[in-house]
N, C-alpha and C positions, 0 to 999 in steps of 0.2 A: 642865482644862476641856474640855468637848465642846460643839460648836455644832451645832444641828439647825435646818434651815429648815422653816418652817411656812407654806407658801403665800406670803402677803404680809408675811412677817416672819421673825424667827429667835429662837431661845431658846438660852440658855447654861446648861449644867448642870455642876456640879462632879463630878468623877469618883469621889470617895471614896464618896459615898452616892447619887449621881445625883439630888441635890437641885437644884431650880431656883435658879440664881444671879441672873439677871436676864433680862428680856424685851426684845428689841430694839424699835426704833420701828416703828410701823405704816407700811408702804410702799404706794405707789400701784400697784406692779407686782408680779407674781409673781416669787419668787426661783427662778432656774434652776439656780444652782450656788453653793456656799459653800466657803470655805477660810479657814484662820487663819494669820497670821504673827505669832507671839508673842501679844500681847493684842489684836491688831487682827484684825477680821473682814472678809473680802472677800465681798461678795454680788454676784452677776451678775443684772442685771435685764433688761429688754427689749433695750436697746442699751448701757446704761452698766454699769460695774463700780464699785461704791461701797465705799469703805473706812470702817470704823467703829471707833472706840475706845469701847467700851461704848455709850452712847447719843449720842455725838458723831460727826457726820459729818466725816471728815478731808478727803475729796476724792473726785473722780470720774474714772475713766478712760473717756474718750469717744472713739469712733472706729469701733466695730463697726457694721455695717449690720443685724445680727441678734443674737439672744441668744447669749451665750457659754456653752456647756455644759461646757467643759473649761478648768480653771485649773491653773497650775503655777508655782511659784517656782524661780528659778535662783539659789541662794545667797540673799544678802540684798539684792541689787541689782536683779534683773530679775524681771518677771512676764510669763509667756507665757499667752495666752488664745486659744481657738479657737472660732469660730462657723462650723460647716460646714467649708469649705475655706479660710476666711479665718483666718489665724494672725497675731496682732499681738504685738509686744514692747513692754513698758512699763518705765519707770524707777520702782522702788519708792520710793526715798528722796525723791522729789519731793513726796510727799504727807505727809511727816512720820511715816513708819512707824517711824523710829528713835527717836522720842520715847518715853520710858519712864514719865514722870510725867504724871498726868492734867492737872495745871495747865498744863504745856507744851502738851498737846494742845488744851486749851480756848482758848489764845491763837491757835492756828492758824485761819486762815480757810478756808472751803471753797473748793477750787480745782478747776478742770477741766483735765485733762491730755490731751495728744495722744500717740499712740503714737510710739515711737522709730523704728519701721520695721515692715515687713511681710515675712514669710517667703513667698517665691513658690513655690507648690506646682505640680507638674506636673498636667496633666489626668488622667493615669493614677493619680495618688495618691489621688484621691477626697476624702472628708471626713475631717477629723482627729477621731478618736474617743477617744484617750488620749494622755497625755504623762507623761514621767518625767525626772527629773534624776539621773543616776548619780553617786554620790560620787566625788570627786577629778577629775571631768570638768569642768574650769574653763570656764564660760560655754557649756556644752554641754547640749542637751536632746534627748531621744528623742521623736519624733512617730510615732504609729501611725495607720493609716488604715482606712477601711471596706473597702478592697480587699485588706487583708492586708499592705500594705507597711509597712516600718519604716525610718526614716531618722534620722541623727544630724545636728543642726544647731548652728551656732555663733550664739548670739543676739547677740553683740557685733558680729560682722562681718556677720551675717544671711546666711550662706552655708551650703550643704549640705556636710557633711564626708564622710559615707559613707551608702550604702544597703545594708541587710542583705539577704542572699539565702538563708542557710542554713535559716531557719525555713520557707521555702516550697519547699524541695527535695523532689521526689517528689510534689508536689501538683498535680493536673490543674486543679482549680478553686480560685479564690481564696476565702478566708473572712475576714470582718471581724474585726479585733482589737478586743476589747471593753475590756480593761484591761491595764496593764503596771505592774510594781513592781520596784524595786531590791531585791536580796537583801542584808540587813544583815550586816555583818562579813565579807562576801566581795566583794572588788573585782571589777569587770567582769562580774558575773553579774546577768542580768535575767530576770524571770519574765513570760511573755506568755500572756494568756488569749484564746481565740478564741470566736466565736459558736457553733461546732459542739461546744464542750466540750473542745477540745484545750488542754493546758497545756504550754508549752515553756520550758525553762530554757536561756537563750542566753548564751554568752560573748561579750560585746560587743567585746572586744579582738581576739579571733581569728575572730569571726563563725562560731561553731561551736555546734551544739546539744549540750548536756551530757546532758540527760535529757528525757523526754516522758511526760505522763500523759494519760488520757482520762476526762473527767467524764461519766458516763452520765446524770446529771441534766440535761444540756443546757448551755445557754449559761453561760459564766463571767461572772458579773455584777460580782464584786469579789474582791480577794485581799489577804492580809496575812501577814507572817512574824512568828513569835514570836522575841523577843529575850530576853536575860538570861544571866547566868553559870550554866552548867550546864543551861540549858534545852534540851530536845530540838529537833532541827531539824524544825520543823513549819511547814507552809503551809496556810492556811485559805482556801478559795474559796467564793463564794456561788453559788447556783443559782436559776433562775426559779421553782421549785416551793416555795420557802420554806425549803429545807434548806441547810446548809453542810457541806462536806467537809473533814476534817483529813487532810493528806497527810504521811506520814513520808518525809522526803527521804533519810535514811540507808538505809532499806530499799526506797525507791523504790516505794511502794505506798500505797493508801488506808489510813489508820489508823482513822478513825471517820466515820460519816455521821450528823449530827444532823437527823433528820426533823422536819418541822413546827416549825422554829424560828420561822418567821413565816408569816402568812397571806398569801401572795403572794410575788412576787420579792424577793430580798434586794438592796438597793441599795448597802450599805456594810458592810464588815467591817474592823476595826482592832484590833490588839493594842496595849495600853498598853506604853510603853517599859519594858523590863526587868521586866515583871510578867506573871504567868500569867492575865491578865484580857483578855477579848475583848469588844469592843463590836460589836453588829450592829444594823442598821436596815433596814426594808423599807417597802413600800408600804402596810402595814397600820397605819401611824401609831403605830409603837412603836419604842422603843430598849431593847435587852436587853443585860445584862452577864452573861458566862459566865466561870467560873473553872475552870482546869485544875489541880485539887488532888488528884486520885485517884492511886493508885499506877500505874495503867495510862494516866494522862494523858488521861482522858476529860473532856469539859466538862459542867458542870451549871449551870443558871441560878441566879443569886443576887439580881439586882435587875432591875427593868424600869420603864419609864415608857411608858404607852400611853394612847391615846385611842380613838375609834371606829375600828375597822378599815375601815369603809366607810360608805355613806350609811345613816342611821338611819331606819328605816321607822316605828318606834313608840318613844316615850320618855315617861317619866312619873317624877315625883318619888316616891321610895320612902321609906316610914317615916312619921314624925310630921309636924308642921306647920312644920318649918323647912326652909330652902333648903340642904340638905346633900348628899344623895345622889340621883343620877339613874340610873334603870335604862333601858338603851337596847337595842334589838334591831333587827337589819337583816340585810343581806347584802352580800358583796363577792366578786367572781370566782367566782360560783356557789356560795358557801358562806355559811352563816348564822352569826350570832354574837349573844351576849347579854353585855353589859358593864355595869359600874357606873362611873359618872363622879362624882367628888367635886368639890363646889364649894369645899371648904376647902383641900385640898392635892392637887397633881397626883400625888404618889407613892402616893395611896390609890386611884387608878384601877386597875381590874383587869378582865381579860377572862375570863369564866366558862369553866372547863375543860370540854371535851367528851370527856375520856378514858373516861368511863363508857359511851360509845356502843359500845365493843367488847364490853360486857357485856350488851347488849340481847338479848332473845329472837331466835331465828333468823328468825321471820317479820317482825320489824321490821328486821333487818339486810338482808333481801332488798329492802326498799324503797329503800335507799340507792343513790346513783349508783355505778356500777361503778368510775369513775375517782377517786372520792374517798370512801373508806369511813370516814375519820376526822373528817369534818365534816358537820353537818346542812345541808340546803338553806337558801336565804334565808328569813328569818322574815317572816311576814305579819301576825301578831297575837300579842299577849302580854297576860297578866293576872296579877295578884298579890294577895296578902293579907298584910300585915305582922303581923297579929294572931298568926298561927301561925308566926312566923319561926323560933322556937327549937324547935318541936315536930316539924314535918315539912316537907319541901320544899313551898313554897307559891307557886311561880312556874310558870306554865303557858304554853307557847308553841305556836303552829301554824306549820307550814313548808310551803313550796310543794310540791304534789304528794304529800304524805304523808297517809295516812288515820289517823294517830295523833297525839295531842298529847303533848308531852314535858314532864317535870317537872324543875325546877331548884331547887337549894337556895341561897337567898340567904345563909345562914350559912356554908356551906362554899364558896360561890362556884364551884359546879360543877354539871354535869348529873347528875341522879340516874339510876340504872340501871332506870328504870321508865317506862312509857308508858301512856296511856289510849286504848283502841281499842274501838269497839263490837263486840259479839259477833255472829258470823255474817258471812260474806263478802257477803251480799246487802245488809246494812245499812251496809257500809263505803263510804266516799267520802272524797276529800280534805277535811281539816279547814280551814275558812275563817275561823272566828271562835271565840274562847274567852272565858269569863267565870268569875269566882270569887265566891262569896257572901261577904258581909261577915264572917261567922263563920269563914271559912276551912275549912269542912268539905266543901263541895260545889263541883263544877265542871261547867259546861254547855258542850258543844261544838256548834258549828254546822257542818254539812257542806255540801258542794257540791251534793248531791242534794235539799237542802231540809229535811232532818231535824235534830232536836235530840236530844241524849243527855245524861243526867245521870250523873255519876260521883262516888264518894266520893274526896276528894282524898288522904286519909291512906292508904287501902288500894288506891286505884286500881280499885275494883270498880265494875262497870257497874250502875247503878240503874234502867235502862230508858230507852226513848225518850219524847219529849214530842211529842204526847200518847201515852198508853198504848193498846195494842190493846184492842178491845172483846171481852170474854169473854162468850159467850152464856150465858143462864141455863139451868139444868137443865130447867125446865118447857118452854122453847122447843125444847130438843133432843128431849125425849120427844114433843112434839107434832109434830115434824118440821119446825118452822119455822126451825131453824138446825142447822148441822153442829157436831159435837163439836170439830173442829179450828178453832182461833181464827184469824180473818183477820189478815193482816199489819197492823201499826200504821200508821195514816195519817201522812203527813208533815206537819210543821208549816207548810211553805211549798211553793210550786210550783217555785221555782228556788233558786239559790245563796243561802245565808244570808250576808249581807254584814256583819251586826253582831249581837252578843248582849251584853246587860247584865243584871245581877241587882241589884234594889233592896234596900234595907235591910228593907223589909216582906215580902220573900220572893216577889217577882214576877220572872219571867223575861221580859225584853223582847227581841224579835227582829224583824229586818227582812230581807227578801229583795230581791235585785236582778233580779226578774222583772217584766216590764211588766204581767202579769195579776194580780200579787199585791203591789201597792203599798199595803200595809196594815201598820201597826204592831200587832203582836200581843203579848199578854201572857198568861203562863201561871203557874199556882201551882207553886212550886218543889217542894213535898213531894208533892202529889197528882197533878201533871202535867195538871191540868184547865185548860181555857181560861178566862181571866178576862174580858177585854174586848178589843176591837179598835178602832183609830183609823184611818180611811181617810186617806191622805195625798194622794191625787189630787183635783184640782178638776174641776168640770164644764167640758168643752170644752178641757181641757189635753192630750188625746191620751193615748197610752200612756206612762206614766212608770214609773220604777223607782228603787229606793233605791241609794245609793252606799256609805254607811257609817252607823254609829250611835255616838253618844256620850251619856253620861248624867252628870248632876250633881244629886244629891238627887232631887227629883220632876220635874226638867226633863230632857227628852230631845231632842237635836238630831239631825235626820234630813235630810241633804242629798240632793237628787234629781238625776237626770241632766240635767234641763233647766235647771239653775242655781238652782233654788229651794232655800232653806234654811228648814226648818220647825222650830219648837220646840213640843214637845208637853208639856202638863201632865198627869202621871199621876193627880193627885188629881181633876182635872175630866174626864179622859179626852177631851181635845179639843186642837186646835191653837190655841195662844195667840199665837204670833208667826210671821210669814212674811216672809222677806227675799228679794229677787231679786238674785242675784250675776251673772247672765248666763252663766256657765260653771260646770260642776260643780266641787265642792270635792274636794281631795285629803285634807284632814283638818280637823277642827274641834276646838276646846278651850274649856272654860268656865274662867272665873277662879275663884279659891278661894271668893269670896263669892257666886258665881252671877250677878253683875250683868253681866259682859261675856261675849261670845261671839266668838272669833276664828275666821276661816275662811280657809284657804289654798286658792287657786284653781289650776286647771290651766294658766291662761295666765300664771302667775307673780305674780299679785296676792295681796294679803292685806288682809282687811277686818276691822275690829273693830266689833262692834255692841253698843250699850247696850240690854239687854233691857227695862229699866224705861222708857226713853224711846222704844223701838222705832225707833231710827235708827242710822245708821252714824256712829261718832265718829272713826274713823281709817282711812286707806287708803293703801297704797303698793304698788309693784311691784318684784319681785326680778328679777335677771338670769336666774335659774333657778328653776323652780317648787319650792315647799317640799313635801317629802314628809310631814313630821310637825311638830307644834307642841304646846306645852304651856305653861301659866302656872305660875310658881313659887307655892308655898303662901302666901307673903307678898303676892303680887300685884305685886311690884316688877319682875319680869322676865318677858319672853316669849321662849321658846326655839324656834328653828326649825332644821330640818335640810333640806338641799337635795340634789337629784340630782347625781351625778358629783362628789361631794365628801364627805369624812369629817369636816368641821367642823360644830360646833353653834354657831349664831349666837345671841348673847344681846342682847336689846333691852330697854332700860330704859323703864319706865312714866313718861312725861313728866308725867302728871297727878299722880304721886306725888312726883317729885323737883323739880318746878318749882312753887313756891307761887303764882307769878303766874298759872298756868293753872287753870282750873276745868272740871269736867265739863260737857258740853253741857246736861245736865238742870238745872244750876244757873244757866245764863246768863239 
């Protein structure tokens, strides 16, 4: 089994297929570190270390003044934990970790234990960053520090045995040790990873450096050795750029570099015992399994379990009317992503591949950031049409600072080597909004300069701007009233287009975030002619501008920057509902039946309005503002994503699950 911490909880997966075995209890504090002792899971919280046997709490180790980020067991009797420069020693058997049967564990009552003692560190030692228990070293543990020092301690007598010096020889400046690991099947040999990328093989018995490597990718974040009969002597180290390096210890050189294994720093690498299987995890909310089964011992991915790599800026249920698949787009560490999240099984989650980005035309490659050519910038808007799911790529996304919209295939779960960009450099500007028609044939892009452009989604051909340029008549040219050269097409809006939608009847609805253009405009999709406009500002309200645009059927929600939330009826071409939220909204969403409208506010609040009753039916406040939200097709759940987190919160509809409650309209 493999244990993964997920913010305020932990999940246990079986290693054979990486299927979810069980989910740990919901905790009140964030999990800082996790480790396993047999079937028992140790989780480090704010100040306590809690021992769990499946869902049963066995006991708590209490004594730290801060969160313990480093955990290590010394045999089956002792536990060493470190919180900064505070290193404590605990007795493991006191919490019933030796119990093997669940029935015995259930009879145990939750106990709170105090530490056996404290290892007194010198002021020059600094903070403890890594620990390791070398085999055959009875009651001994190695402690590494942020100043580069390495010391051997006896946890039973709580005395320092030796301080190592050879790994610091010839170094003018000290460098922090980030991780240490014992070498399997070789006694007295320890691997040390430093923050500057240096890797040292140290003979602990002789205090002698055996070999040394330099990881050019930077900081060594994790390391693991491969074991097994006849297995090559390989060491795998993690890097902060999301890649891991395979080192050949026999040849004393790098064997392979797996670029882009994760989107962000790798936090853990671990070889399964006596198997050619490697598990890696990173900050991108993913666990990946790699197998070394090729003749040249190169790794290839075989399984993965992933969620959102970063905060989701846009999300919506994909497909039919069931709560099955959720398509999510956002950005993390300056890179964008598009993922599919399954509500049925976790192993169906997948992050859409961006390998086709290397096949893009040269003018599109030049728009990519020079430091990251393999990933698109963070996503700002996304649109899709499941009707043409099997015919051609029908998912379109807009990204920060790019003047082209990119096309994704939901069937292949990958980026298509195609993009939609207006013709001519004068018409190009960063794409800020996208929309796809209900038939799946056309796509409309909204740009930062206020213009709209229509494209054919299948061929990615440009069908012209909205509205079209006025072509002078031949009679006017002959009479000298007009020139033969046609004037440039007028822009649809004066400022940045903040939202575009396409109705079933073939109307393009657009809104700009310019104070002088606070008008909801509609255009005919095929002819590019203006249909009608709906002013959104009220008299005496001052200069207002739109924030975003969402549509459901004939209803359009348009939040303004003064905190007003307007609902426009396209059939009547008028504002039918107006709500005052006080602060601008970050996102709004309609329920599947169009009765409720949820609005996430910039101050962290969320309000749910009943459009028929024209009143607020629910309101609460988050610790962090919600970036995106959406209702499930069944109306049973409301999903929210928040800043500085990759989790998607699921909220149950209490009016649906609790029969004793009724809607305010029926009271």
